C-alpha atoms as one frame of an Amber mdcrd trajectory, in Angstrom:
protein
 -56.604  58.547  23.667 -53.003  57.358  23.964 -50.526  59.894  25.280 -48.169
  61.190  22.605 -44.628  59.990  23.138 -41.486  59.607  21.113 -40.567  56.143
  19.804 -37.554  54.118  20.871 -36.495  50.597  19.901 -35.428  47.792  22.222
 -33.847  45.452  19.732 -36.388  45.460  16.928 -39.372  46.115  19.215 -40.783
  49.659  18.984 -42.016  51.327  22.168 -44.056  54.520  22.246 -45.904  56.568
  19.680 -48.905  54.781  18.218 -47.369  51.341  18.572 -49.206  48.728  20.693
 -48.396  48.526  24.390 -45.477  46.090  24.745 -45.569  43.225  27.266 -42.475
  42.593  29.383 -41.427  40.259  32.175 -38.301  39.435  34.156 -36.628  36.106
  34.836 -36.236  34.878  38.400 -33.437  32.438  37.578 -29.768  33.022  38.329
 -28.622  34.772  35.141 -25.267  32.999  35.462 -27.139  29.725  34.943 -27.523
  30.089  31.188 -29.451  26.855  30.677 -32.078  27.628  33.313 -32.416  31.243
  32.204 -32.850  30.312  28.552 -35.428  27.664  29.464 -37.482  30.213  31.390
 -37.218  32.835  28.645 -38.469  30.293  26.105 -41.520  29.702  28.300 -42.046
  33.462  28.491 -41.728  33.756  24.711 -44.385  31.065  24.264 -46.693  32.982
  26.599 -46.289  36.128  24.468 -43.545  38.043  26.292 -42.042  40.626  23.927
 -39.087  41.917  25.983 -37.363  40.107  28.849 -35.200  41.522  31.633 -32.476
  39.702  33.559 -30.659  40.645  36.749 -26.945  41.355  36.300 -25.387  40.881
  39.718 -21.744  40.524  38.680 -19.403  40.245  35.715 -20.183  36.559  35.226
 -23.879  37.391  34.843 -23.021  40.143  32.363 -20.919  37.764  30.268 -23.758
  35.212  30.292 -25.909  37.624  28.291 -24.069  36.739  25.096 -24.822  33.026
  25.459 -28.415  33.641  26.502 -29.109  35.857  23.510 -27.909  33.152  21.125
 -30.830  30.960  22.178 -33.761  33.384  22.491 -35.934  35.319  20.057 -36.903
  38.433  22.023 -34.849  41.472  23.111 -33.011  41.211  26.409 -32.637  44.047
  28.942 -29.910  44.011  31.597 -30.989  45.169  35.064 -28.123  47.035  36.756
 -27.750  48.426  40.249 -24.876  50.558  41.594 -21.975  49.349  39.409 -21.445
  51.118  36.081 -18.956  48.428  35.052 -21.781  45.898  34.897 -23.640  48.201
  32.517 -20.591  48.447  30.258 -20.078  44.679  30.338 -23.744  44.043  29.554
 -23.660  46.328  26.520 -20.465  44.636  25.351 -22.172  41.247  25.716 -25.026
  42.331  23.452 -27.783  43.506  25.788 -30.583  45.211  23.842 -31.323  47.644
  26.672 -30.314  48.700  30.169 -32.384  49.371  33.243 -30.372  51.669  35.516
 -30.700  54.534  37.933 -28.038  56.945  36.598 -27.799  58.591  40.004 -26.513
  55.487  41.781 -24.113  53.834  39.329 -21.197  56.214  39.942 -20.258  59.828
  39.328 -20.812  61.877  36.195 -17.740  60.428  34.487 -19.083  56.893  35.006
 -22.483  57.852  33.614 -20.726  59.404  30.628 -18.956  56.106  29.920 -22.224
  54.191  30.009 -23.920  56.723  27.746 -21.052  56.545  25.274 -21.319  52.753
  25.140 -25.101  52.901  24.695 -24.798  55.506  21.942 -22.236  53.402  20.101
 -24.424  50.309  20.322 -27.785  52.080  19.908 -28.838  50.637  23.265 -31.743
  52.390  25.039 -31.751  53.049  28.774 -34.713  52.764  31.132 -34.471  55.146
  34.037 -36.001  53.106  36.822 -37.208  55.118  39.819 -38.382  53.002  42.756
 -40.155  54.500  45.773 -38.226  52.167  48.048 -34.818  53.491  47.053 -35.207
  57.239  46.734 -32.247  59.489  47.505 -32.088  60.542  51.176 -31.906  64.166
  50.072 -35.331  63.893  48.431 -36.777  62.086  51.427 -35.536  64.889  53.660
 -36.966  67.522  51.309 -40.456  66.016  51.159 -40.470  64.410  54.584 -41.725
  61.107  53.225 -41.898  58.873  50.187 -44.352  60.499  47.795 -45.195  60.876
  44.116 -43.574  64.322  43.981 -40.259  62.926  45.231 -40.397  60.117  42.660
 -41.032  62.548  39.825 -38.239  64.869  40.952 -35.856  61.911  41.048 -36.889
  60.936  37.524 -36.469  64.479  36.216 -32.986  64.748  37.759 -31.931  61.512
  36.096 -33.456  62.530  32.778 -31.566  65.841  32.916 -28.349  64.004  33.696
 -28.675  62.015  30.466 -29.997  64.911  28.397 -26.977  66.986  29.442 -24.917
  64.258  27.795 -27.048  64.585  24.634 -28.644  61.186  25.289 -32.402  60.836
  24.751 -32.770  57.176  23.749 -34.629  56.351  26.937 -37.840  55.381  28.668
 -38.850  55.945  32.282 -40.574  54.033  35.066 -41.867  55.264  38.426 -42.802
  52.291  40.568 -44.198  51.977  44.062 -46.062  49.287  45.982 -48.780  51.916
  46.493 -51.275  51.961  43.639 -52.337  55.565  44.150 -48.787  56.876  44.597
 -47.771  55.136  41.385 -50.733  56.544  39.471 -50.107  60.066  40.785 -46.413
  59.879  39.861 -47.046  58.720  36.299 -49.723  61.370  35.781 -47.295  64.084
  36.872 -44.409  62.823  34.767 -46.618  62.339  31.700 -47.252  66.087  31.732
 -43.547  66.944  31.899 -41.845  64.703  29.299 -42.624  62.885  26.087 -40.437
  59.837  26.705 -42.096  56.403  26.560 -43.267  55.198  29.960 -42.772  51.712
  31.377 -45.700  51.111  33.742 -46.080  48.712  36.647 -46.747  48.328  40.354
 -43.634  47.043  42.106 -43.462  44.765  45.148 -47.163  44.177  44.577 -47.255
  41.001  46.636 -48.420  37.429  46.246 -50.129  36.323  43.058 -53.743  37.119
  43.960 -53.004  40.418  45.702 -50.600  41.553  43.006 -53.081  40.723  40.251
 -55.648  43.016  41.872 -53.182  45.853  42.485 -51.660  45.587  39.013 -54.986
  45.390  37.219 -56.158  48.477  39.076 -52.980  50.553  38.806 -51.852  49.606
  35.316 -55.436  49.516  34.067 -56.259  53.020  35.282 -53.135  54.480  33.696
 -53.657  52.704  30.378 -57.286  53.826  30.326 -55.999  57.396  30.598 -53.603
  56.753  27.701 -50.510  56.586  29.917 -48.161  53.661  29.324 -46.165  52.331
  26.388 -44.890  49.087  27.873 -45.975  47.182  30.988 -44.733  44.582  33.414
 -47.087  42.934  35.895 -44.933  42.148  38.951 -45.995  38.989  40.815 -44.412
  36.940  43.548 -45.093  33.964  41.318 -44.113  32.297  38.050 -43.181  35.086
  35.590 -45.220  33.299  32.911 -48.265  34.353  34.936 -47.089  37.965  34.607
 -47.336  37.750  30.830 -50.782  36.162  30.956 -51.985  38.858  33.360 -50.574
  41.647  31.174 -52.512  40.449  28.155 -55.681  40.089  30.210 -55.376  43.716
  31.359 -54.754  44.859  27.784 -57.668  42.753  26.515 -60.104  44.287  28.983
 -59.151  47.738  27.674 -59.352  46.636  24.016 -55.654  47.457  23.567 -54.384
  43.976  22.626 -56.143  40.721  21.792 -54.354  37.448  22.510 -55.464  34.101
  23.883 -58.637  32.737  25.409 -60.879  34.767  27.680 -62.741  32.398  29.981
 -66.034  33.638  31.376 -68.087  31.705  33.932 -71.108  32.283  36.126 -70.724
  32.910  39.874 -72.740  29.720  40.694 -76.038  29.530  42.521 -78.516  26.970
  43.865 -79.405  25.873  40.312 -75.842  24.701  39.610 -75.623  20.899  39.364
 -71.926  20.432  38.582 -68.698  21.369  40.348 -68.477  24.564  38.340 -65.596
  26.108  40.286 -63.330  23.128  39.679 -64.451  22.805  36.053 -63.924  26.476
  35.214 -60.492  26.560  36.871 -59.449  23.428  34.973 -60.518  24.905  31.625
 -58.805  28.209  32.417 -55.471  26.477  33.049 -55.688  24.178  30.039 -56.300
  26.954  27.481 -53.395  29.225  28.439 -51.322  28.000  25.471 -53.923  29.110
  22.899 -52.878  32.281  21.046 -56.017  32.917  18.995 -58.401  35.434  20.601
 -61.472  33.467  21.707 -64.164  33.916  24.337 -65.082  30.652  26.056 -67.880
  30.202  28.603 -68.172  27.632  31.385 -71.692  27.833  32.804 -73.470  25.922
  35.532 -77.020  25.824  34.196 -78.198  24.238  30.944 -81.387  26.309  31.037
 -79.955  29.827  31.342 -76.266  29.268  30.601 -76.248  29.523  26.796 -78.377
  32.672  26.793 -76.362  34.372  29.521 -73.153  33.643  27.598 -74.487  34.354
  24.124 -71.489  36.545  23.296 -69.071  33.623  23.823 -67.567  31.960  20.757
 -67.901  28.609  22.444 -69.110  27.259  25.757 -70.413  24.450  27.886 -73.160
  24.358  30.493 -73.565  21.583  33.040 -76.646  19.701  34.116 -77.472  16.591
  36.154 -75.375  13.843  34.573 -74.948  15.687  31.284 -74.048  19.024  29.780
 -74.402  20.908  26.533 -71.949  22.459  24.105 -73.042  25.757  22.591 -71.718
  28.292  20.111 -72.827  31.926  20.177 -75.718  30.940  22.447 -76.984  28.141
  20.205 -76.935  24.559  21.535 -74.763  22.302  19.356 -74.939  18.971  21.178
 -75.565  17.148  24.431 -72.510  15.669  26.198 -72.068  13.304  29.179 -70.945
  15.344  32.160 -67.704  13.351  32.529 -66.674  14.340  28.970 -67.653  18.022
  29.199 -64.182  19.509  29.579 -62.566  17.121  27.087 -65.140  17.966  24.409
 -64.822  21.695  25.044 -61.035  21.567  24.731 -61.311  19.599  21.488 -63.602
  22.262  20.011 -61.285  25.061  21.187 -58.295  23.420  19.489 -60.323  23.083
  16.305 -61.229  26.789  16.386 -57.607  27.706  17.102 -56.425  25.874  13.987
 -58.856  27.639  11.635
């Protein structure tokens, strides 16, 4: 059962309450390069990204937000560190949200200025707590980086904004440790009803980060904790969006795109199943319609083992078969197996 939380809006996208978990990503272009940033955001939009975040490193990057927003369709969040003036400039340029740590952008008067600007523009703030940048005072108190220190940091920042009568916010508590992240979110979920932005930060290279993110984000979502997610990969951010939807699909929280299933191969396999399955997986990423597609290595057992698939192929010696819902549709030369499968997928997608 999804945790009860209040609802906020980033642009026109609702986060929290009973609304679906929202998928986010972040550009890795230089925000000052408007053309490159817009091009990447358009790729993210096509992949299903619903909110995008950009790094604001200086005033030029903040000013670029206005031009970027003119060419994209999804809300844009400005990521700010240390300088409250960049937050003010980003709001003035039309940012739909801010990601800040109120405790490190200046004194109380600076925070008050940012809050005033966000109130005037109805711009929500994400309080972003990162295990790698906790206040030295908290590290001294707890003796180490831990979930308790992360939660205390979040609560201090929340109080800082609440004291200014500002509650249009969401919170994240990110660590490279899966268990520390899970523990921190569990604790905070018991203390506040703000929407939670969930992710594992600095998760590593693509394969390692996919495992850590699926485990950490998946466990929290299964417990009903999480209103918006970002899968952090040292890789193309488009892969982050794909991975987010796969995690949500496995938990029956969102349905988008093709799920490719394939057998683990064995001595009966008579085609290069690994290469074939990987090729199909890459070539169907643009499909939005929820479909389950099977790539199997045995014409004898394949269709039955993948009976739940909407569509599939199974390879044999020199030929393969196309099947739907476990029923054989036709026999295909092995060289044309992938081409025929993709043609059938496109046909299904258009219906």
